C-alpha positions in Angstrom: 104.8 88.1 67.9 101.6 89.6 68.7 100.7 92.1 71.2 99.7 89.6 73.5 102.7 88.2 74.2 104.5 91.1 74.1 102.2 92.4 77.2 102.7 88.6 78.7 106.6 89.2 78.5 106.5 92.8 80.0 104.3 91.4 82.8 106.8 88.7 83.4 109.6 91.3 83.7 108.1 93.4 85.5 107.7 90.9 88.0 110.4 89.5 88.2 112.2 92.7 89.2 109.4 93.6 91.9 109.9 89.5 93.2 113.8 90.8 93.4 112.6 93.5 96.1 109.8 92.2 97.9 107.5 93.7 95.8 108.5 96.8 98.3 108.1 99.8 96.1 109.9 102.0 98.1 113.0 99.4 97.3 112.5 99.4 93.6 112.4 102.9 92.9 115.6 103.4 95.0 117.1 100.5 93.0 115.9 102.1 89.8 117.3 105.4 91.3 120.8 104.0 92.2 120.9 102.5 88.6 120.1 105.8 87.3 123.5 107.7 89.6 125.3 104.9 88.2 124.5 105.3 84.2 125.2 109.0 84.7 129.0 108.4 86.0 129.3 106.4 83.3 129.1 109.4 81.3 125.3 108.5 80.3 122.9 111.1 79.2 119.8 110.7 81.5 116.5 113.2 80.1 114.6 114.4 82.7 110.7 114.1 81.1 110.0 116.9 83.8 112.7 119.0 82.0 111.4 118.4 78.8 108.1 119.1 79.6 108.6 122.6 80.5 111.2 123.3 77.5 108.5 122.8 74.9 105.7 125.3 76.3 
């Protein structure tokens, strides 16, 4: 699989996800926030990149 094929698949998936939410960025991020909270409640460890950057100074 070459890089172009991978990028095409990523863009296709991204477009499908955006289409599901009417290309509304607020709805997209709300869905991502809800999914993150669901994963946390199931016991998954969710890493905050901002906290990681602060801890590596």
